[in-house]
Each structure stands twice: as structure tokens, then as C-alpha cells.
N, C-alpha and C positions, 0 to 999 in steps of 0.2 A: 570670560572677563570683559569682552566687547559688549555684551549684554548689560553688564552691571554698570559699566562707563557710560553706556547710552541712556540708561536709566537714570543714573545720577545727573547726567548733564541735562536730561529733560527735567528732573526735579528742580534743579537750581534755576533754570531758565523761567520755568512756571511760577516760581517763588519770586522771582525777580519781576515778571510781569505783573503778577498779583498784588505785590507791594506797591508797584507804581501806580496801577489803577486806583487801589484802596487809597492811598495816600492822597491822590488828586481828588477823589471823591469826597473824602472827609473834608479838605480844605474848601471845596466848592460849593458845601452844604450851606443853606441860609442860617443866619445866626451863629454864635459861637460862645464858648464859655466865657470869654472876656468881654462880650458887649453886653450892652445894658438890657437887652431884650430877656436874658435869663436872671439878671442880677441889677435890678435898678439901683441899688447903692453904690454900684462900681462908679467910680470918678475916672476922669482920663488920666490921673496921675497913677492911679492904682493898676489901671490897665496897662499902661506903659511899663510900669515895675514889674508885673507878673509877665508880660510878654519878654521883657529883658531876661527874666529868671529862668524861664522855660524855653528860651531861645526862639521864641515865635515872632520876634522882630526881624530876623534875618530872611534873606530869599528863599523862596519855596525849594529851589534847586540846593541850597546850603542846608536847608533844614532837613530835606530828604537824605542827603550824603551823610549828615550827623546821625540821623536815625537809622540808616542801614548799617553804619559802622558800629553802632551800639548793639543793633541786634545781631550782628555776627559775633559778638560777645555774649549773647544771651541776656541782654540788657534792654528791657522792654521799656523802660523809662518810669517817670514818676506820675502817679494819678493826680489830675488836676483838683478833684474833689477831697480826697482823703489825705493826700501828700504822701501816701506810701509807695513804694515800689510795686509796679504794675504785676511782676512775678509773684509777689508776696501776696497780694490780693487775690491773684488767680488760684495760686496754691491753697489759699484758705477756702475758697468756693468749690474748688474742682472734685474733692472726693464724693461729696454727697450727690452731685450731679453724675460723675463717673459711674457710681454704684446703681444708682437709680435707671440710668439708661441701659446700662450692661445688664441688669435684671430683665427690665422690659424687652430688650433686645433678644435674648435667650429665649425668654417664654413666648414671644411672638414669633420666633422662627420655629420653635418646636409645634406650637399650636397651628400655625399655617401650614407646616408641611403635612402634618397629619389630615387637616382639613382639605387641602389641595390634592393630596393622593386619594383620600377617600371620595372626593367628589368625582374625581376622573373614572377610578373604577367603578362608581355607581352611576356613570352616564346616563342623562337622561331619564334617570329614576328619581324617586322621592328623595334620597339622601342627597343627590346632586342638585337638585332643585332647592332644598333646604339650605345647604351650604353655600350655594351661589347667591341667595337672597340675603343671607345672614352676611356674606362678604361684602356685597354691594352696599349693605345698611352701614357695615362698619367703614367702607370707602367713603361714602357720603356724611358720615356723622362728624359735625365740627367739634373738637376737641374741647373747646371752652364750653360749649352748651352740654355735653355730656358730663363735663367735670361739674357744672352748676346742678344738673339733674341728680348725680351722684351724692352731692354734697347735702342737697335737701332731703334726699331719701336716706341716706345712713348716717349722716351726721346731726341734722336737725330733727328729723322726724323719729327716726330709730336711736339715735344716739350711740351707734356701735363704735363709729370712728371719729377722731377728732377733725374739726372743720378746717383747721389750718395749723402751720408752725411745723416745725422739726422734731420738737422734743416737749415734753409736758412741763409745767411751771416747776415741779421738782422732780427731775428724772431720776430713776434709780441708777443704782452703780452696778459695774460688773456686767454680767450677761444680761441683766434686765435693762441696762441702757439700749443694747441692741434691740431687743425686743420692743421697747418703747419707740424707738425710730423706725422699725419695721411697721408698727401698728400705725404711725403717722404717714408713712409712705405708702400704705397700701393702696389708698384711693388714686393719687397720683399715677402709680404704676398700673393700675387698672385701666386707667384712662388711656394711658399709653398704648397697652396691649390692644384694648377693644377697639381703637381708632387705627391701629397699625396691621392687625392681622388680615383686613379687607384685601387690599392691593396685593400683598405677598401671597396669601392663599389664592386668589384669581391667578396670578401669574404662575404660581406651582400647577395649579389645575391645568393651565394651557400647555404648558411643558410636558406634564405628564401625559395628557392626550395625545401630543405628538409622539410621544415615546411608546405608547401603546399601540400606534399604528405601524410601528418598525417591525421588519422581518424577524428579528432575533426574539421579539417577545412573542410572535405568533409561534415560532419555532418552539420556544420554550414552554409555551402552553399546549402545543400539539403533543409534547412529551409527557404530558399530565403533570407538570410541575405546580405545586400549590400556590395560592396567592401571594403567600408570605415569602416565598423563596423568589417569586418574580420581582416583589418589591426590594427585598434586600439585595439581590444580585443583579438585577437589570433596570430597575427604576431608580433607585438611590444613586447608583455610581453615576448615572447620566443626568441627574438632576443637580449633582454638586457643583459643576464648574459654573453654571450661570448664577446658581445661588451665592456662591463664593464672590463672585463678582459684585453682587448686590451687597452683600455684607461688608466688603470693602469699602464700598461707597457709603455705607452707614457708620463709618468710624467718626467723621466728624461730628455726628449727632451725640458721639460719647461726651464729647467736651463742650459742644455748644447748648445742649441740653434743649429744653423746651421753654421757651420766654413766656408763653400764655400760661400754661401749667403752673410753672414755678411762682408767676406773680399772683394767680389765683389762689393757690394753696398757701402762699407765703412762705415758700422754701427758698432760703439764702443760697441759691446755687448759680452757676453760671448763665443760666438764661436770664434771671433776674438782674444779676450784675451787667449783663450785656444791655438790657433794656434800660436801667437806671444811668449808664454811662452814654447811652446814645440820647436820652432825654436831657442830660446835663452837659453834652457834647465833651464828655470827657475822651479827647481824642487818643491818649496814650493807651487807655485800657481797651477802647474799641479796637484799635489797630492790633493790640496784641492778641486779642481773641480772635480776630479775622486771621492773623498770620498762623495762629495756633491751629484753626479749623483748616485752613489750606494747607498746612504742612501735613495734617492728619489725612486729609482727603488724597494728596499725592502718595503718602507712604502707604494708605489703604489701597491704592492702586496698584502699586508696585508689589505689595505682599499678596493681593489677589492674583495677580500676574505670576508670581513665584509659585503659589499654591496650584494654580491651573497648569504650570509646566510640569508640576510633581504629578498631578492627576492624569494629565495627557501630555505625555512626553511629544507628541507630534503637533503640537501647538508651534506655529512659526515664532521663533525668537526676535 
């Protein structure tokens, strides 16, 4: 109970600090939605009227207090550009980004786990050098460049996949609708996987090499245990705690999405919404996405800690 209360207090304190810093940074940014820099047709009378409607004519302290009060009731405000509730705009864009990032995260984890363990078991051999070079290439490859290369190769030249969008002009119904969406998301997910496996594979390789130097692995091998048994009962259980921590920190990406990829492929997800809101200075939408990402980050840390306690009861609470 003390551990849960301490975790809850830490989460609430961090949310308060993040909200305070984010709110101040948003209002300190140059230009604004109400200014003439973004909309030259705005007159001073219109600006004053809009500020009064959205409460932007009040002091910053009063604006922050009102925003926090609404946030405690899960009211993220009204979008300045569309006039809709921020929660409705986010919920409309969230599913595609959530599914796309979840699939990419699972595939990246499985492939990186296989590559990292395989490279460590073939240390200083051809397999290790090949996987290491591929991982370094993946780590250094910019996602926007790889996206353009795949689009030119598979969309423009070969015509295997659509170049952009989430659905066809006349999408089928039923199960064909899901197939059509998967067909459109193949290239974006491939880019996310190919650019994400590098760092994770190198990290798993480094951890596996340390595990292979341990006494219990030497003892298991001296007893004539096969490589499969060593991987299953000695390597994987010791790899899980640090990997669980990394996966917990990856949760914000599920909602934040990929701003660059969604913009390149024309996918109406959270990443594209965040970019468009930042360009138009739509403060309520920006703050809503930031707070959701911060909440997911903190919850991801708490979930990772809880899983670590389950995997290793000797971890200090």
C-alpha cells in the first residue's frame, strides 16, 4: 500500500510539473493563433472577441487554474481551428495511430530480440558482424529518407502499394475494409520497423553478451545443455527486466505516433494532428496531446516497475 501511494503521489506531482512547464512554454512561443502572423484577415475586434470566448484575455495564472480544473474533469477544451472538443478530435485520430504503432512495436520487439540473441551467440563470427552492420544501418537511417525510398520503389516504380492515404477511393466493406487498410499501412509500418530494430537489437546483443559471461550460463553449458534450453531458461528470463523497462517507456509513442511518417504518407493520425496543431498554434489540442503522452509515460513507468517486481521480487520497492 505504501508503494502504491508513493507511486500515485509521484505520478500526480510529475503531471503537475509537466502541465506547468508545458503551459508556460506554449504561451511563450512566438506568434499565436489570434495574431495576424497566421491570419492576416484578423482584425483587432475579432482578436479581442475570440480571446474573450476562449478565456485568453485573462491573466496566465487564472488561465492555468481554469485549464487544470477542466482537465481534472477530463475536459481538454475546444480546438481553436475546428471548434470541436479536443477529446473528440483526439478520439477520432487515435485508433489508426494506436494500431499502427502497436503492430510496429510488437514486430520490432520480436525481430530485435531474435537478432540481438543470435548476434551474441555468434560473437565475432559472420552472423554477428552481419547483424551488427544491419543494426547500425537501421540505427543511422532517417525515417523520412527510407519512407521516400520505399515509396519510389514499391509505389511509383512497381505499383505494389498505394503511395499515400489510409483507404482506397472506393473502399470495400466488411473484412475487405480491414485488408484495404492493412494494404495502405504496410509501407509506414515497414519504415517504423526497419528504423526501430537497430538500436533495440544492439541493446539486446550487449545485454546477452553480459549474460553469456555469467557463471550460471557456464555451468549450464558444462552440463551439456543445448542452445535452445540456454536461451529459454537462462537468457530470456534475464533479458526481460531491462526490455520491460524499455517497452514501458515506449508507450507514449503509441499515442504520439510518428509526425514525419504520418505527414509523408498522408495518414490522418495523432502525429499529423500534432503537427498541424503546432503549425496553427492550436494550444488546446497541443496541450491535450502533451498531457496524454505525459500520462502514458508515467503510467508506463509504473506498469514497468510492477512487472519488474513480479519478475524479480528482490527489487527494492
